[in-house]
C-alpha positions as a printed NumPy array, in Angstrom:
array([[141.195,  64.544, 102.043],
       [142.313,  67.621, 102.758],
       [140.692,  70.229, 104.457],
       [139.07 ,  72.451, 101.673],
       [137.317,  69.125, 100.356],
       [135.849,  68.244, 103.823],
       [134.51 ,  71.817, 104.294],
       [132.876,  71.339, 100.78 ],
       [131.457,  67.826, 101.339],
       [130.045,  69.248, 105.077],
       [129.016,  72.51 , 102.974],
       [126.894,  70.391, 100.507],
       [125.444,  68.465, 103.023],
       [123.912,  70.95 , 105.226],
       [123.029,  72.655, 102.153],
       [121.115,  69.705, 101.052],
       [119.745,  69.213, 104.704],
       [118.674,  72.638, 104.81 ],
       [117.083,  72.741, 101.597],
       [115.259,  69.529, 102.202],
       [113.582,  70.832, 105.617],
       [112.839,  74.135, 103.79 ],
       [111.142,  72.261, 101.53 ],
       [109.013,  70.19 , 103.432],
       [108.116,  73.047, 106.041],
       [106.741,  74.521, 103.155],
       [104.302,  71.707, 102.149],
       [101.783,  72.988, 105.063],
       [101.921,  76.169, 103.232],
       [101.989,  75.259,  99.736],
       [ 98.154,  74.45 ,  99.209],
       [ 96.115,  77.051, 100.253],
       [ 92.455,  75.316, 100.059],
       [ 91.622,  75.391, 103.741],
       [ 92.621,  72.739, 106.005],
       [ 90.378,  70.454, 107.881],
       [ 91.549,  69.992, 111.574],
       [ 89.487,  68.631, 114.673],
       [ 91.071,  69.821, 118.033],
       [ 89.861,  69.469, 121.705],
       [ 90.918,  70.589, 124.626],
       [ 89.155,  72.727, 128.045],
       [ 89.257,  76.333, 127.238],
       [ 89.287,  77.335, 130.902],
       [ 92.78 ,  74.893, 131.398],
       [ 94.019,  76.582, 128.296],
       [ 93.789,  79.937, 129.228],
       [ 94.517,  79.749, 133.476],
       [ 96.796,  76.498, 133.095],
       [ 99.118,  77.203, 130.295],
       [102.266,  79.953, 130.315],
       [104.953,  79.867, 128.54 ],
       [106.425,  77.015, 129.919],
       [103.475,  74.939, 130.388],
       [102.018,  73.292, 127.709],
       [ 98.442,  70.849, 127.375],
       [ 99.244,  67.757, 125.487],
       [ 96.407,  66.595, 122.988],
       [ 96.111,  65.041, 119.686],
       [ 95.059,  66.887, 116.585],
       [ 93.577,  65.088, 113.431],
       [ 93.72 ,  66.76 , 110.082],
       [ 92.347,  66.065, 106.65 ],
       [ 94.93 ,  65.285, 103.732],
       [ 95.431,  62.678, 101.24 ],
       [ 91.642,  61.925, 101.416],
       [ 91.778,  60.542, 105.302],
       [ 92.134,  61.691, 108.816],
       [ 95.384,  61.791, 110.147],
       [ 96.731,  62.147, 114.004],
       [ 99.322,  64.159, 115.144],
       [100.775,  64.842, 118.537],
       [100.907,  68.334, 119.334],
       [101.564,  71.064, 122.452],
       [ 99.45 ,  73.504, 123.057],
       [ 99.329,  76.615, 125.088],
       [ 97.494,  79.914, 125.014],
       [ 99.333,  83.406, 123.748],
       [ 99.072,  86.811, 123.292],
       [ 98.045,  89.347, 126.139],
       [ 94.521,  91.016, 125.026],
       [ 93.126,  88.333, 123.251],
       [ 93.828,  85.579, 126.069],
       [ 92.507,  87.653, 128.544],
       [ 89.622,  89.401, 126.385],
       [ 88.213,  86.385, 124.28 ],
       [ 86.368,  83.217, 124.645],
       [ 88.53 ,  80.974, 122.181],
       [ 92.355,  82.426, 123.564],
       [ 95.271,  82.518, 120.298],
       [ 97.034,  79.245, 120.513],
       [101.021,  78.798, 120.15 ],
       [101.455,  74.975, 118.983],
       [104.601,  72.77 , 119.389],
       [105.483,  70.042, 117.48 ],
       [108.099,  67.189, 118.226],
       [109.956,  66.671, 114.701],
       [109.882,  63.082, 115.414],
       [106.358,  63.045, 115.173],
       [105.809,  65.247, 112.412],
       [108.494,  63.279, 110.126],
       [106.448,  62.319, 106.625],
       [103.674,  64.099, 107.941],
       [101.95 ,  67.606, 106.275],
       [103.359,  69.689, 109.114],
       [107.246,  68.07 , 108.819],
       [109.716,  70.866, 109.461],
       [107.401,  72.954, 111.801],
       [108.149,  72.486, 115.143],
       [106.293,  75.887, 116.194],
       [103.421,  77.748, 114.699],
       [100.693,  79.961, 116.033],
       [ 96.713,  79.246, 115.288],
       [ 94.265,  82.235, 115.565],
       [ 90.934,  81.328, 116.626],
       [ 87.564,  83.597, 116.695],
       [ 87.693,  85.769, 119.886],
       [ 84.167,  86.101, 120.777],
       [ 81.063,  83.699, 120.181],
       [ 79.291,  86.783, 117.705],
       [ 77.61 ,  86.313, 114.263],
       [ 80.59 ,  87.571, 112.327],
       [ 83.338,  85.936, 114.414],
       [ 84.549,  83.961, 111.711],
       [ 84.424,  86.868, 109.816],
       [ 86.842,  88.66 , 111.882],
       [ 88.843,  85.696, 110.708],
       [ 88.594,  85.85 , 107.316],
       [ 89.328,  89.762, 107.343],
       [ 92.603,  89.392, 109.459],
       [ 93.594,  86.68 , 107.291],
       [ 93.047,  89.056, 104.233],
       [ 95.753,  91.255, 106.1  ],
       [ 98.231,  88.651, 106.06 ],
       [ 97.665,  87.976, 102.785],
       [ 97.858,  91.956, 101.823],
       [101.495,  91.969, 103.263],
       [102.494,  88.977, 101.101],
       [101.995,  91.346,  98.072],
       [103.706,  94.124,  99.777],
       [107.183,  92.561, 101.091],
       [109.238,  89.394, 100.734],
       [109.283,  89.445, 104.835],
       [106.302,  88.105, 105.815],
       [104.82 ,  85.182, 107.766],
       [103.196,  82.52 , 105.446],
       [ 99.795,  81.78 , 106.411],
       [ 97.068,  78.54 , 105.678],
       [ 93.279,  79.063, 106.078],
       [ 92.   ,  76.033, 108.604],
       [ 88.287,  74.742, 109.432],
       [ 88.41 ,  73.402, 112.808],
       [ 86.092,  71.213, 114.711],
       [ 86.804,  72.156, 118.053],
       [ 85.263,  69.997, 121.04 ],
       [ 85.329,  71.782, 124.102],
       [ 85.761,  70.273, 127.283],
       [ 83.2  ,  71.443, 130.168],
       [ 83.219,  70.34 , 133.908],
       [ 79.821,  68.51 , 133.33 ],
       [ 79.84 ,  68.589, 129.476],
       [ 81.211,  68.855, 126.366],
       [ 80.394,  71.655, 123.532],
       [ 81.087,  71.147, 119.551],
       [ 82.348,  74.098, 117.931],
       [ 82.584,  74.465, 114.084],
       [ 85.445,  77.632, 113.513],
       [ 87.357,  79.299, 110.907],
       [ 90.784,  80.391, 111.908],
       [ 94.284,  80.124, 110.329],
       [ 98.008,  78.55 , 111.044],
       [101.085,  80.995, 111.214],
       [104.677,  79.539, 110.538],
       [107.326,  80.554, 113.186],
       [109.44 ,  83.349, 112.564],
       [112.61 ,  81.558, 112.955],
       [111.115,  79.583, 110.126],
       [110.983,  82.874, 108.036],
       [114.523,  83.867, 109.316],
       [115.718,  80.521, 108.234],
       [114.092,  81.281, 104.574],
       [116.571,  84.184, 104.222],
       [119.144,  82.512, 105.78 ],
       [119.201,  85.112, 108.567],
       [118.124,  85.124, 112.407],
       [114.946,  86.361, 114.864],
       [115.39 ,  88.334, 117.498],
       [113.923,  90.618, 120.033],
       [115.335,  93.755, 121.752],
       [114.804,  97.732, 121.747],
       [115.9  ,  99.094, 118.12 ],
       [115.129, 102.321, 116.756],
       [112.9  , 101.739, 113.406],
       [115.674, 104.494, 111.698],
       [118.2  , 101.536, 112.493],
       [115.97 ,  99.04 , 110.307],
       [116.075,  98.992, 106.782],
       [114.437, 102.066, 105.058],
       [112.342, 100.267, 102.131],
       [110.842,  97.074, 104.021],
       [110.365,  99.646, 107.216],
       [108.3  , 102.004, 105.053],
       [106.397,  99.362, 103.281],
       [105.45 ,  98.071, 106.654],
       [103.899, 101.274, 107.822],
       [102.142, 102.009, 104.84 ],
       [101.028,  98.362, 104.906],
       [ 99.827,  99.359, 108.357],
       [ 97.99 , 102.64 , 107.438],
       [ 96.126, 100.389, 104.496],
       [ 94.471,  98.208, 107.117],
       [ 94.018, 100.803, 110.021],
       [ 96.153,  99.399, 112.272],
       [ 97.855, 101.945, 115.394],
       [ 98.324,  98.751, 117.858],
       [101.835,  98.266, 117.16 ],
       [105.344,  98.968, 117.608],
       [108.676,  98.66 , 115.668],
       [110.809,  99.219, 118.056],
       [109.505,  97.605, 121.001],
       [108.023,  94.948, 119.012],
       [104.553,  94.766, 119.908],
       [102.811,  92.565, 117.525],
       [105.83 ,  92.411, 115.097],
       [109.326,  90.813, 115.188],
       [112.873,  91.73 , 113.875],
       [114.733,  89.821, 111.013],
       [118.401,  89.983, 111.025],
       [120.16 ,  89.396, 107.6  ],
       [123.138,  90.221, 106.273],
       [124.054,  92.833, 109.137],
       [120.596,  94.681, 108.1  ],
       [117.399,  94.65 , 110.388],
       [113.882,  94.06 , 108.503],
       [110.523,  94.231, 110.474],
       [108.137,  91.356, 110.893],
       [104.615,  92.509, 111.459],
       [101.872,  90.442, 112.733],
       [ 98.835,  90.538, 115.11 ],
       [ 96.095,  92.441, 113.236],
       [ 92.574,  91.956, 114.791],
       [ 92.551,  95.072, 116.403],
       [ 92.851,  97.222, 112.916],
       [ 90.235,  98.928, 111.388],
       [ 89.908,  96.397, 108.296],
       [ 89.001,  93.972, 110.495],
       [ 86.917,  96.191, 112.914],
       [ 86.393,  93.647, 115.723],
       [ 83.676,  94.265, 118.186],
       [ 86.397,  94.36 , 120.98 ],
       [ 88.492,  96.758, 119.586],
       [ 90.074,  99.736, 121.513],
       [ 90.436, 102.758, 119.833],
       [ 93.885, 104.308, 121.384],
       [ 92.672, 107.939, 122.422],
       [ 95.998, 109.689, 122.665],
       [ 96.394, 108.75 , 118.448],
       [ 93.569, 111.528, 118.02 ],
       [ 91.77 , 109.208, 116.457],
       [ 87.525, 108.239, 117.194],
       [ 87.282, 104.717, 116.13 ],
       [ 89.756, 101.746, 115.182],
       [ 88.381, 102.389, 111.21 ],
       [ 90.191, 105.648, 111.647],
       [ 93.964, 105.723, 109.71 ],
       [ 96.734, 107.081, 111.495],
       [ 99.818, 107.095, 109.284],
       [102.456, 106.045, 112.232],
       [105.691, 105.755, 110.561],
       [109.372, 107.326, 111.42 ],
       [110.247, 110.394, 109.134],
       [111.818, 108.971, 105.632],
       [113.072, 110.789, 102.942],
       [109.98 , 111.257, 100.642],
       [111.171, 110.01 ,  97.375],
       [110.948, 106.599,  99.322],
       [107.629, 106.782, 100.464],
       [106.731, 107.674,  96.951],
       [108.792, 104.617,  95.568],
       [106.761, 102.115,  98.109],
       [103.365, 104.168,  97.116],
       [104.051, 103.277,  93.501],
       [104.782,  99.5  ,  94.427],
       [101.156,  99.295,  96.315],
       [ 99.459, 101.329,  93.451],
       [100.871,  99.024,  90.707],
       [ 99.177,  95.606,  92.786],
       [ 95.932,  97.541,  93.374],
       [ 94.028,  94.625,  91.422],
       [ 96.262,  92.085,  93.786],
       [ 94.801,  93.204,  96.863],
       [ 91.191,  93.438,  95.427],
       [ 91.61 ,  90.05 ,  94.02 ],
       [ 92.573,  88.579,  97.432],
       [ 89.019,  89.667,  98.907],
       [ 87.56 ,  88.449,  96.187],
       [ 89.105,  85.259,  96.47 ],
       [ 87.645,  85.139, 100.285],
       [ 84.297,  86.245,  99.213],
       [ 82.39 ,  82.635,  99.544],
       [ 84.329,  82.798, 103.076],
       [ 82.496,  85.214, 104.37 ],
       [ 79.39 ,  84.293, 106.435],
       [ 77.694,  87.707, 106.155],
       [ 77.767,  89.887, 102.743],
       [ 77.68 ,  93.03 , 104.714],
       [ 81.392,  92.255, 105.917],
       [ 82.39 ,  91.37 , 102.923],
       [ 81.335,  94.535, 101.445],
       [ 82.975,  96.735, 104.57 ],
       [ 86.219,  94.96 , 103.581],
       [ 86.233,  96.335,  99.913],
       [ 84.9  ,  99.351, 100.904],
       [ 87.773,  99.975, 103.214],
       [ 90.596,  99.487, 100.999],
       [ 88.746, 101.751,  98.461],
       [ 89.194, 104.316, 101.088],
       [ 93.197, 103.624, 101.221],
       [ 93.478, 104.087,  97.885],
       [ 91.249, 107.226,  97.595],
       [ 94.231, 108.537,  99.333],
       [ 96.963, 106.829,  97.504],
       [ 95.39 , 108.071,  94.177],
       [ 95.59 , 111.832,  95.77 ],
       [ 98.488, 113.709,  95.719],
       [ 97.2  , 116.301,  97.82 ],
       [ 95.642, 113.307, 100.738],
       [ 98.527, 111.386, 100.055],
       [100.942, 114.729, 101.379],
       [ 98.312, 115.436, 104.264],
       [ 97.325, 112.158, 105.447],
       [100.973, 110.303, 105.07 ],
       [104.173, 112.912, 104.168],
       [103.185, 115.54 , 106.81 ],
       [102.161, 112.696, 109.515],
       [105.216, 111.238, 109.85 ],
       [106.939, 110.817, 112.846],
       [110.151, 112.662, 114.531],
       [110.088, 111.144, 117.772]])
């Protein structure tokens, strides 16, 4: 065989393997029915005894194909604010390839597990509202994290006791999996937002304005990653628990932005050609029904009817701005940042 044939055969093998990994890794997210899982560990050990390189090894049971299945996993606490403030710290999950082969989790070596923060009556509704935010962004940009709701039976290990918690949460795919989907790379370093793809950047900031989120920095990758695809850089946002849509009890107002409440919106996008903002505005307006349907699809998941109603009301107030030329000019166009 000549070199061209060897290369062609190698390429076909690579694409076949990559395609199989892609297909397998998506199995977890294809079904959007909440996945039942069981976990057990010490919250104190998770919060104080784990870091970027120190994990807790445990077993996760999950309900699939009408039976409970066991999977060996490694966990650590992640995040900064929630890790220090929350009773249930958010989790980074690692799964060895050899353990996940042939399972629902095949192809997912790393996942994030988002849990309620504090033990309060609205704690599960906070989870549903943040999950909704991820689903909103799926409608806005192709460069997004896939997510899946989970219902968790968590056996918390105490020194002299164990406590069973029934929690709602959701899984988030790893950023490297998102990058692989587009045959690109995920990376972290300072990049000025104006050096990023214009359309996706505006889609991101219009989304952040939609959910009332000011707790992000595209330049410094605070609550966001960057994708490098075909020499173009795209923002990839995550962690929306401090946004106005969620209105979490522990959220803190950024007084430097001139807002009085976490539910106050502040457009934080950098200055772009107005025609680009108008194009994204039209994109979002054309999908208005879809966004409200996302909330409706989660209606039965809400514990408190008032939280369901407030979620709809908050989204309505966003479209009040987009559908009014003067309001859009004042609250978005005139608020574009120059530095």
